[in-house]
A tleap script that builds the chain and sets N, CA, C and O, in Angstrom:
source leaprc.protein.ff14SB
mol = sequence {
  NMET GLU ARG SER ASN ASP PRO ALA VAL VAL
  ALA ALA VAL ILE GLU GLY LEU ARG PRO GLY
  GLY PHE ASP PRO ALA ALA ILE THR CYS PRO
  THR LEU VAL TYR SER GLY GLY ASP ASP VAL
  TRP ALA ALA THR LEU ASP ASP ASP ARG ALA
  ARG LEU GLY ALA THR THR GLU CYS LEU PRO
  GLY LEU ASP HIE ALA GLY ALA PHE GLY ALA
  ALA ALA ALA VAL LEU PRO PHE VAL CYS ARG
  PHE LEU GLY LEU PRO LEU GLY ALA THR ALA
  GLY CGLY
}
set mol.1.N position { -8.114 -5.354 -14.190 }
set mol.1.CA position { -7.795 -4.016 -13.796 }
set mol.1.C position { -8.405 -3.237 -14.964 }
set mol.1.O position { -8.299 -3.586 -16.139 }
set mol.2.N position { -9.093 -2.081 -14.504 }
set mol.2.CA position { -9.690 -1.172 -15.409 }
set mol.2.C position { -8.685 -0.340 -16.077 }
set mol.2.O position { -7.678 -0.014 -15.449 }
set mol.3.N position { -8.870 0.058 -17.368 }
set mol.3.CA position { -7.926 0.867 -18.018 }
set mol.3.C position { -7.624 2.166 -17.380 }
set mol.3.O position { -6.511 2.661 -17.556 }
set mol.4.N position { -8.510 2.762 -16.656 }
set mol.4.CA position { -8.273 4.080 -15.949 }
set mol.4.C position { -7.531 3.899 -14.781 }
set mol.4.O position { -7.079 4.923 -14.268 }
set mol.5.N position { -7.282 2.729 -14.197 }
set mol.5.CA position { -6.413 2.497 -13.028 }
set mol.5.C position { -4.998 2.781 -13.351 }
set mol.5.O position { -4.517 2.375 -14.409 }
set mol.6.N position { -4.307 3.457 -12.495 }
set mol.6.CA position { -2.920 3.766 -12.681 }
set mol.6.C position { -2.141 2.337 -12.105 }
set mol.6.O position { -2.374 1.906 -10.975 }
set mol.7.N position { -1.304 1.755 -12.936 }
set mol.7.CA position { -0.784 0.467 -12.542 }
set mol.7.C position { 0.203 0.702 -11.354 }
set mol.7.O position { 0.332 -0.193 -10.519 }
set mol.8.N position { 0.855 1.783 -11.250 }
set mol.8.CA position { 1.805 1.995 -10.062 }
set mol.8.C position { 0.913 2.052 -8.740 }
set mol.8.O position { 1.291 1.493 -7.710 }
set mol.9.N position { -0.238 2.725 -8.815 }
set mol.9.CA position { -1.091 2.895 -7.652 }
set mol.9.C position { -1.635 1.579 -7.262 }
set mol.9.O position { -1.627 1.242 -6.078 }
set mol.10.N position { -2.170 0.714 -8.313 }
set mol.10.CA position { -2.550 -0.628 -7.984 }
set mol.10.C position { -1.584 -1.422 -7.238 }
set mol.10.O position { -1.828 -2.051 -6.208 }
set mol.11.N position { -0.360 -1.334 -7.899 }
set mol.11.CA position { 0.769 -2.142 -7.247 }
set mol.11.C position { 1.002 -1.764 -5.757 }
set mol.11.O position { 1.159 -2.631 -4.896 }
set mol.12.N position { 1.020 -0.389 -5.483 }
set mol.12.CA position { 1.232 0.054 -4.134 }
set mol.12.C position { 0.160 -0.540 -3.246 }
set mol.12.O position { 0.406 -1.103 -2.179 }
set mol.13.N position { -1.002 -0.380 -3.745 }
set mol.13.CA position { -2.203 -0.849 -2.925 }
set mol.13.C position { -2.054 -2.394 -2.580 }
set mol.13.O position { -2.208 -2.784 -1.422 }
set mol.14.N position { -1.769 -3.206 -3.556 }
set mol.14.CA position { -1.597 -4.583 -3.464 }
set mol.14.C position { -0.376 -4.858 -2.439 }
set mol.14.O position { -0.453 -5.748 -1.592 }
set mol.15.N position { 0.716 -4.055 -2.577 }
set mol.15.CA position { 1.846 -4.244 -1.539 }
set mol.15.C position { 1.427 -3.794 -0.142 }
set mol.15.O position { 1.851 -4.380 0.854 }
set mol.16.N position { 0.601 -2.763 -0.068 }
set mol.16.CA position { 0.037 -2.366 1.223 }
set mol.16.C position { -0.729 -3.292 1.905 }
set mol.16.O position { -0.722 -3.340 3.135 }
set mol.17.N position { -1.445 -4.094 1.155 }
set mol.17.CA position { -2.368 -5.102 1.781 }
set mol.17.C position { -1.697 -6.307 2.337 }
set mol.17.O position { -2.240 -7.066 3.139 }
set mol.18.N position { -0.430 -6.452 1.850 }
set mol.18.CA position { 0.183 -7.682 2.337 }
set mol.18.C position { 0.644 -7.627 3.800 }
set mol.18.O position { 0.974 -6.527 4.242 }
set mol.19.N position { 0.697 -8.659 4.561 }
set mol.19.CA position { 1.104 -8.461 5.975 }
set mol.19.C position { 2.478 -7.857 6.073 }
set mol.19.O position { 3.410 -8.328 5.421 }
set mol.20.N position { 2.614 -6.874 6.835 }
set mol.20.CA position { 3.881 -6.186 7.002 }
set mol.20.C position { 4.230 -5.216 5.789 }
set mol.20.O position { 5.288 -4.586 5.821 }
set mol.21.N position { 3.396 -5.100 4.779 }
set mol.21.CA position { 3.691 -4.366 3.636 }
set mol.21.C position { 3.401 -2.823 3.786 }
set mol.21.O position { 3.831 -2.007 2.971 }
set mol.22.N position { 2.705 -2.508 4.792 }
set mol.22.CA position { 2.376 -1.026 5.088 }
set mol.22.C position { 2.484 -0.770 6.542 }
set mol.22.O position { 1.894 -1.507 7.332 }
set mol.23.N position { 3.224 0.261 6.957 }
set mol.23.CA position { 3.228 0.605 8.338 }
set mol.23.C position { 2.516 1.906 8.512 }
set mol.23.O position { 3.034 2.953 8.123 }
set mol.24.N position { 1.315 1.872 9.100 }
set mol.24.CA position { 0.584 3.134 9.198 }
set mol.24.C position { 1.406 4.226 10.138 }
set mol.24.O position { 1.182 5.432 10.044 }
set mol.25.N position { 2.245 3.751 10.924 }
set mol.25.CA position { 2.974 4.714 11.776 }
set mol.25.C position { 3.891 5.584 10.879 }
set mol.25.O position { 4.400 6.621 11.307 }
set mol.26.N position { 4.089 5.110 9.581 }
set mol.26.CA position { 4.952 5.906 8.571 }
set mol.26.C position { 4.265 7.112 8.197 }
set mol.26.O position { 4.910 8.031 7.692 }
set mol.27.N position { 2.970 7.214 8.398 }
set mol.27.CA position { 2.248 8.390 7.932 }
set mol.27.C position { 2.395 9.476 8.887 }
set mol.27.O position { 1.937 9.288 10.014 }
set mol.28.N position { 2.961 10.586 8.620 }
set mol.28.CA position { 3.362 11.732 9.423 }
set mol.28.C position { 2.775 13.004 9.092 }
set mol.28.O position { 3.161 14.023 9.664 }
set mol.29.N position { 1.790 13.031 8.132 }
set mol.29.CA position { 1.093 14.176 7.720 }
set mol.29.C position { -0.276 14.113 8.011 }
set mol.29.O position { -0.754 13.002 8.241 }
set mol.30.N position { -1.098 15.250 8.045 }
set mol.30.CA position { -2.484 15.178 8.274 }
set mol.30.C position { -3.203 14.178 7.339 }
set mol.30.O position { -3.002 14.257 6.127 }
set mol.31.N position { -3.957 13.324 7.802 }
set mol.31.CA position { -4.696 12.198 7.054 }
set mol.31.C position { -6.161 12.336 7.078 }
set mol.31.O position { -6.748 12.676 8.105 }
set mol.32.N position { -6.786 12.074 5.938 }
set mol.32.CA position { -8.223 11.963 5.892 }
set mol.32.C position { -8.483 10.562 5.446 }
set mol.32.O position { -7.951 10.118 4.429 }
set mol.33.N position { -9.303 9.849 6.197 }
set mol.33.CA position { -9.766 8.466 5.739 }
set mol.33.C position { -11.166 8.469 5.748 }
set mol.33.O position { -11.765 8.809 6.769 }
set mol.34.N position { -11.844 8.082 4.586 }
set mol.34.CA position { -13.264 7.882 4.502 }
set mol.34.C position { -13.645 6.596 3.996 }
set mol.34.O position { -12.830 5.927 3.360 }
set mol.35.N position { -14.832 6.182 4.223 }
set mol.35.CA position { -15.295 4.879 3.899 }
set mol.35.C position { -16.785 4.894 3.745 }
set mol.35.O position { -17.500 5.669 4.381 }
set mol.36.N position { -17.239 4.011 2.875 }
set mol.36.CA position { -18.823 3.823 2.834 }
set mol.36.C position { -19.142 2.988 4.087 }
set mol.36.O position { -18.354 2.128 4.478 }
set mol.37.N position { -20.257 3.237 4.688 }
set mol.37.CA position { -20.675 2.655 5.899 }
set mol.37.C position { -20.809 1.071 5.759 }
set mol.37.O position { -20.707 0.341 6.745 }
set mol.38.N position { -21.056 0.558 4.402 }
set mol.38.CA position { -21.188 -0.777 4.202 }
set mol.38.C position { -19.823 -1.434 3.680 }
set mol.38.O position { -19.778 -2.609 3.315 }
set mol.39.N position { -18.869 -0.699 3.675 }
set mol.39.CA position { -17.490 -1.122 3.235 }
set mol.39.C position { -16.890 -1.933 4.371 }
set mol.39.O position { -17.117 -1.622 5.540 }
set mol.40.N position { -16.143 -2.947 4.051 }
set mol.40.CA position { -15.439 -3.744 5.029 }
set mol.40.C position { -14.438 -2.886 5.860 }
set mol.40.O position { -14.145 -3.184 7.018 }
set mol.41.N position { -13.943 -1.840 5.227 }
set mol.41.CA position { -12.959 -0.995 5.910 }
set mol.41.C position { -13.673 -0.130 6.964 }
set mol.41.O position { -12.988 0.376 7.853 }
set mol.42.N position { -14.983 0.073 6.929 }
set mol.42.CA position { -15.631 1.047 7.798 }
set mol.42.C position { -15.380 0.603 9.273 }
set mol.42.O position { -15.332 1.476 10.139 }
set mol.43.N position { -15.244 -0.507 9.551 }
set mol.43.CA position { -15.075 -1.043 10.979 }
set mol.43.C position { -13.679 -0.562 11.567 }
set mol.43.O position { -13.435 -0.629 12.771 }
set mol.44.N position { -12.783 -0.072 10.628 }
set mol.44.CA position { -11.396 0.378 11.098 }
set mol.44.C position { -11.397 1.796 11.401 }
set mol.44.O position { -10.445 2.247 12.037 }
set mol.45.N position { -12.425 2.628 10.997 }
set mol.45.CA position { -12.400 4.208 10.958 }
set mol.45.C position { -11.993 4.553 12.505 }
set mol.45.O position { -11.050 5.328 12.665 }
set mol.46.N position { -12.554 4.100 13.469 }
set mol.46.CA position { -12.271 4.594 14.881 }
set mol.46.C position { -10.881 4.201 15.157 }
set mol.46.O position { -10.176 5.014 15.754 }
set mol.47.N position { -10.347 2.970 14.775 }
set mol.47.CA position { -8.985 2.746 14.990 }
set mol.47.C position { -8.051 3.564 14.194 }
set mol.47.O position { -6.976 3.943 14.660 }
set mol.48.N position { -8.456 3.846 12.971 }
set mol.48.CA position { -7.590 4.730 12.216 }
set mol.48.C position { -7.466 6.179 12.845 }
set mol.48.O position { -6.411 6.813 12.858 }
set mol.49.N position { -8.622 6.609 13.346 }
set mol.49.CA position { -8.592 7.977 14.091 }
set mol.49.C position { -7.644 7.941 15.186 }
set mol.49.O position { -6.778 8.801 15.345 }
set mol.50.N position { -7.825 6.881 15.983 }
set mol.50.CA position { -7.005 6.853 17.256 }
set mol.50.C position { -5.492 6.534 17.015 }
set mol.50.O position { -4.628 7.097 17.688 }
set mol.51.N position { -5.171 5.574 15.994 }
set mol.51.CA position { -3.827 5.170 15.665 }
set mol.51.C position { -2.968 6.185 14.820 }
set mol.51.O position { -1.768 6.390 14.998 }
set mol.52.N position { -3.713 6.749 13.933 }
set mol.52.CA position { -3.019 7.861 12.976 }
set mol.52.C position { -3.363 9.213 13.422 }
set mol.52.O position { -2.740 10.154 12.931 }
set mol.53.N position { -4.248 9.421 14.264 }
set mol.53.CA position { -4.612 10.795 14.576 }
set mol.53.C position { -5.300 11.369 13.203 }
set mol.53.O position { -5.153 12.541 12.856 }
set mol.54.N position { -5.956 10.551 12.570 }
set mol.54.CA position { -6.603 10.757 11.290 }
set mol.54.C position { -7.965 11.408 11.443 }
set mol.54.O position { -8.620 11.153 12.454 }
set mol.55.N position { -8.420 12.189 10.562 }
set mol.55.CA position { -9.742 12.734 10.425 }
set mol.55.C position { -10.482 11.626 9.680 }
set mol.55.O position { -9.992 11.168 8.648 }
set mol.56.N position { -11.577 11.203 10.135 }
set mol.56.CA position { -12.431 10.160 9.471 }
set mol.56.C position { -13.791 10.479 9.250 }
set mol.56.O position { -14.401 11.184 10.054 }
set mol.57.N position { -14.366 9.980 8.137 }
set mol.57.CA position { -15.747 10.270 7.679 }
set mol.57.C position { -16.202 8.919 7.193 }
set mol.57.O position { -15.449 8.178 6.561 }
set mol.58.N position { -17.446 8.610 7.498 }
set mol.58.CA position { -18.240 7.538 7.098 }
set mol.58.C position { -19.442 8.032 6.295 }
set mol.58.O position { -20.146 8.975 6.657 }
set mol.59.N position { -19.634 7.280 5.108 }
set mol.59.CA position { -20.749 7.653 4.217 }
set mol.59.C position { -21.801 6.494 4.389 }
set mol.59.O position { -21.629 5.481 3.711 }
set mol.60.N position { -22.818 6.562 5.198 }
set mol.60.CA position { -23.710 5.561 5.437 }
set mol.60.C position { -24.366 5.070 4.217 }
set mol.60.O position { -24.722 5.847 3.331 }
set mol.61.N position { -24.538 3.762 4.149 }
set mol.61.CA position { -25.309 3.171 3.054 }
set mol.61.C position { -24.560 2.888 1.732 }
set mol.61.O position { -25.093 2.397 0.737 }
set mol.62.N position { -23.246 3.259 1.834 }
set mol.62.CA position { -22.311 2.979 0.574 }
set mol.62.C position { -21.381 2.002 0.844 }
set mol.62.O position { -20.889 1.887 1.967 }
set mol.63.N position { -21.079 1.253 -0.122 }
set mol.63.CA position { -20.083 0.194 -0.029 }
set mol.63.C position { -18.699 0.870 -0.607 }
set mol.63.O position { -18.642 2.072 -0.868 }
set mol.64.N position { -17.737 0.091 -0.758 }
set mol.64.CA position { -16.447 0.619 -1.163 }
set mol.64.C position { -16.457 1.375 -2.472 }
set mol.64.O position { -15.917 2.477 -2.571 }
set mol.65.N position { -17.088 0.764 -3.501 }
set mol.65.CA position { -17.162 1.462 -4.787 }
set mol.65.C position { -18.085 2.601 -4.698 }
set mol.65.O position { -17.836 3.625 -5.335 }
set mol.66.N position { -19.089 2.511 -3.991 }
set mol.66.CA position { -20.043 3.571 -3.801 }
set mol.66.C position { -19.413 4.860 -3.260 }
set mol.66.O position { -19.623 5.982 -3.721 }
set mol.67.N position { -18.696 4.591 -2.328 }
set mol.67.CA position { -18.009 5.807 -1.636 }
set mol.67.C position { -17.049 6.405 -2.531 }
set mol.67.O position { -16.852 7.614 -2.408 }
set mol.68.N position { -16.419 5.760 -3.411 }
set mol.68.CA position { -15.540 6.305 -4.389 }
set mol.68.C position { -16.279 7.090 -5.408 }
set mol.68.O position { -15.745 8.062 -5.942 }
set mol.69.N position { -17.423 6.732 -5.686 }
set mol.69.CA position { -18.240 7.394 -6.770 }
set mol.69.C position { -19.173 8.502 -6.251 }
set mol.69.O position { -19.920 9.095 -7.030 }
set mol.70.N position { -19.134 8.786 -4.922 }
set mol.70.CA position { -19.961 9.695 -4.335 }
set mol.70.C position { -19.414 11.047 -4.121 }
set mol.70.O position { -19.438 11.562 -3.003 }
set mol.71.N position { -18.901 11.667 -5.197 }
set mol.71.CA position { -18.232 12.949 -5.256 }
set mol.71.C position { -19.038 13.962 -4.508 }
set mol.71.O position { -18.472 14.656 -3.664 }
set mol.72.N position { -20.259 14.096 -4.738 }
set mol.72.CA position { -21.138 15.040 -4.076 }
set mol.72.C position { -21.064 15.028 -2.519 }
set mol.72.O position { -21.050 16.024 -1.795 }
set mol.73.N position { -21.018 13.747 -2.142 }
set mol.73.CA position { -21.073 13.477 -0.622 }
set mol.73.C position { -19.694 13.714 -0.022 }
set mol.73.O position { -19.595 14.126 1.134 }
set mol.74.N position { -18.572 13.452 -0.817 }
set mol.74.CA position { -17.266 13.423 -0.410 }
set mol.74.C position { -16.638 14.890 -0.283 }
set mol.74.O position { -15.948 15.263 0.667 }
set mol.75.N position { -16.976 15.627 -1.352 }
set mol.75.CA position { -16.469 17.007 -1.561 }
set mol.75.C position { -16.550 17.875 -0.300 }
set mol.75.O position { -15.565 18.472 0.135 }
set mol.76.N position { -17.721 17.922 0.252 }
set mol.76.CA position { -17.793 18.945 1.501 }
set mol.76.C position { -16.753 18.538 2.665 }
set mol.76.O position { -16.210 19.452 3.286 }
set mol.77.N position { -16.478 17.284 2.961 }
set mol.77.CA position { -15.582 17.024 4.087 }
set mol.77.C position { -14.150 17.109 3.529 }
set mol.77.O position { -13.243 17.463 4.282 }
set mol.78.N position { -13.899 16.790 2.195 }
set mol.78.CA position { -12.609 17.022 1.734 }
set mol.78.C position { -12.195 18.526 1.733 }
set mol.78.O position { -11.109 18.883 2.188 }
set mol.79.N position { -12.984 19.277 1.274 }
set mol.79.CA position { -12.784 20.817 1.251 }
set mol.79.C position { -12.545 21.298 2.697 }
set mol.79.O position { -11.626 22.075 2.956 }
set mol.80.N position { -13.456 20.783 3.711 }
set mol.80.CA position { -13.293 21.145 5.051 }
set mol.80.C position { -11.763 20.739 5.566 }
set mol.80.O position { -11.022 21.509 6.176 }
set mol.81.N position { -11.471 19.485 5.227 }
set mol.81.CA position { -10.106 19.003 5.727 }
set mol.81.C position { -9.085 19.769 5.077 }
set mol.81.O position { -8.077 19.955 5.760 }
set mol.82.N position { -9.097 20.269 3.904 }
set mol.82.CA position { -8.118 21.030 3.265 }
set mol.82.C position { -8.197 22.486 3.566 }
set mol.82.O position { -7.337 23.246 3.119 }
set mol.83.N position { -9.192 22.920 4.308 }
set mol.83.CA position { -9.320 24.309 4.613 }
set mol.83.C position { -9.757 25.097 3.494 }
set mol.83.O position { -9.518 26.305 3.508 }
set mol.84.N position { -10.420 24.530 2.440 }
set mol.84.CA position { -10.860 25.233 1.280 }
set mol.84.C position { -12.364 25.422 1.348 }
set mol.84.O position { -13.080 24.633 1.965 }
set mol.85.N position { -12.885 26.611 0.624 }
set mol.85.CA position { -14.303 26.779 0.573 }
set mol.85.C position { -14.873 25.620 -0.211 }
set mol.85.O position { -14.153 24.979 -0.976 }
set mol.86.N position { -16.120 25.345 -0.042 }
set mol.86.CA position { -16.784 24.315 -0.806 }
set mol.86.C position { -16.818 24.638 -2.286 }
set mol.86.O position { -17.121 25.764 -2.681 }
set mol.87.N position { -16.508 23.649 -3.094 }
set mol.87.CA position { -16.428 23.845 -4.475 }
set mol.87.C position { -15.183 24.526 -5.033 }
set mol.87.O position { -15.145 24.824 -6.227 }
set mol.88.N position { -14.228 24.767 -4.268 }
set mol.88.CA position { -12.949 25.300 -4.756 }
set mol.88.C position { -12.331 24.426 -5.730 }
set mol.88.O position { -12.527 23.213 -5.649 }
set mol.89.N position { -11.563 24.943 -6.694 }
set mol.89.CA position { -10.936 24.238 -7.674 }
set mol.89.C position { -9.328 24.456 -7.648 }
set mol.89.O position { -8.822 25.495 -7.222 }
set mol.90.N position { -8.619 23.416 -8.125 }
set mol.90.CA position { -7.162 23.493 -8.231 }
set mol.90.C position { -6.738 24.670 -8.806 }
set mol.90.O position { -7.119 24.876 -9.958 }
set mol.91.N position { -5.974 25.568 -8.221 }
set mol.91.CA position { -5.395 26.680 -8.858 }
set mol.91.C position { -6.398 27.949 -8.820 }
set mol.91.O position { -6.042 29.041 -9.262 }
set mol.92.N position { -7.601 27.739 -8.294 }
set mol.92.CA position { -8.642 28.774 -8.350 }
set mol.92.C position { -8.934 29.352 -7.155 }
set mol.92.O position { -9.793 30.232 -7.088 }
savepdb mol mol.pdb
quit
């Protein structure tokens, strides 16, 4: 585990990956799911949209880590999802 990882978040992710450890139906708020196009999770985006009513975005040519590191590509659709102008900052 990298030093910058939050141990509680890592534990929650591990628990969520266990069979029966996470019930997507428990999500009751607007949800944004994004993935790199080369990520193994990319294949679930259509299912996530249908099952969760989620807004989904795919970043072609990026894998899992690449999608997390692509702030410039992610920011526009995150701002759109949140109803914020592009480049908005917290509290600003």
